[in-house]
C-alpha positions, 0 to 999 in steps of 0.5 A, spaced: 500 500 500 502 506 498 503 511 503 499 518 502 503 524 501 504 528 507 499 535 508 505 540 506 507 535 500 500 535 498 500 543 498 506 544 495 504 539 489 498 543 488 502 550 488 507 547 483 501 545 479 497 551 479 504 555 477 504 550 471 497 551 469 497 558 470 498 562 463 504 566 462 502 574 463 500 578 457 505 584 455 500 589 458 500 585 465 508 585 465 508 593 463 503 594 468 507 591 474 514 594 471 511 601 471 509 600 478 516 598 480 519 604 477 514 609 479 513 606 486 520 603 487 516 596 489 521 591 490 516 585 490 514 588 483 521 589 480 523 581 483 516 579 479 519 583 472 526 580 473 523 573 474 519 574 468 525 576 464 529 570 466 524 566 462 526 569 456 520 574 455 522 579 451 517 584 454 519 583 461 527 583 458 525 590 456 521 592 462 527 590 466 532 594 462 527 600 463 528 599 470 535 599 470 536 604 465 536 610 471 541 606 475 548 608 473 551 601 476 546 597 472 547 600 465 551 594 462 545 590 464 540 595 461 544 594 455 544 587 455 537 586 456 535 591 451 539 587 446 536 581 448 529 583 447 531 587 441 534 581 437 527 577 439 524 582 435 521 587 441 521 594 437 521 598 443 527 595 446 530 596 439 529 603 439 531 604 447 537 601 445 539 606 440 537 611 445 542 609 450 548 608 444 547 614 440 551 619 444 557 614 445 556 610 438 551 613 434 553 608 428 551 602 432 545 606 434 543 607 427 542 599 426 537 599 432 533 605 430 533 602 423 530 595 426 525 599 430 523 604 424 522 598 419 517 595 424 513 601 424 516 605 430 515 613 428 520 616 433 526 611 431 525 613 424 525 620 426 532 619 429 534 616 423 532 622 419 536 626 425 542 622 424 543 622 417 541 630 417 547 631 422 552 626 419 552 622 426 554 615 425 553 615 418 555 620 412 551 626 412 546 625 407 539 630 406 536 625 401 536 619 406 534 624 412 528 626 408 526 619 406 526 617 414 523 623 416 517 621 410 517 614 413 516 617 420 511 622 418 507 617 415 507 613 422 504 620 425 510 623 428 509 631 428 516 633 429 518 629 423 512 632 419 515 639 421 522 638 419 520 635 413 516 641 412 522 645 412 526 640 407 520 641 402 521 649 403 528 649 402 529 644 397 533 640 402 534 632 400 527 633 396 525 637 390 522 644 393 515 644 394 511 649 398 504 646 397 507 640 400 511 643 405 505 647 407 500 641 408 505 638 412 506 644 417 498 644 417 498 636 419 504 637 424 500 643 427 493 639 427 497 634 432 499 640 437 506 640 435 508 647 438 513 649 433 509 647 428 503 651 431 508 657 432 510 657 425 503 656 422 501 662 425 507 666 422 505 664 415 498 666 416 499 672 419 499 677 413 492 673 410 489 671 417 491 675 423 485 673 427 487 665 426 494 667 427 493 670 434 489 664 436 495 659 433 500 663 437 496 662 444 495 655 442 502 654 441 504 657 448 499 653 451 501 647 448 509 648 449 510 646 456 505 640 456 507 637 449 515 639 448 518 632 450 512 628 447 515 627 440 
């Protein structure tokens, strides 16, 4: 006759079975726990994210890297985690890795920004446009810069729209086209991008002083709230 399991053994078996049966966390759940860990300094939440990252979950690796990113002593770990997640296809991780590498190694940053941009990350495409325009990590090339700014604009980034407006106005990297440039300026202003709103106010001042006044007021209202959003 087999011996019955002791009560503690039965409880342990039940817990292990429950853990095995429970579905893995969703991306939204991982991000919510990680956000709580960052904002509240909750060590238990951080341990949970670390546990998920240890199970090769790209979103958890990225979120743990975001936690470590603000700690100078863990910068190397943050870079490694971002790279792991990016290589597994996480778009945001590729962008964040580019952000961390830009100052020291813009050439490497370009590669990760490019991966994220090709996966539909609007701000990564914007960064490629800026790097190409300024010759950071790559040869300065206004044509390539304009192409990436166009990609970012198509993905809805108003900062890129504003820069591309200037490119069309000046014929920098694209044929000079004032009408196309103005359409981009209007679109950037519609997205509440303060420099675009202010520029649009100046362009309509002569023909529509009332609208220009409203736009200048709007630009002032949005400047502090939205300046770092894009």
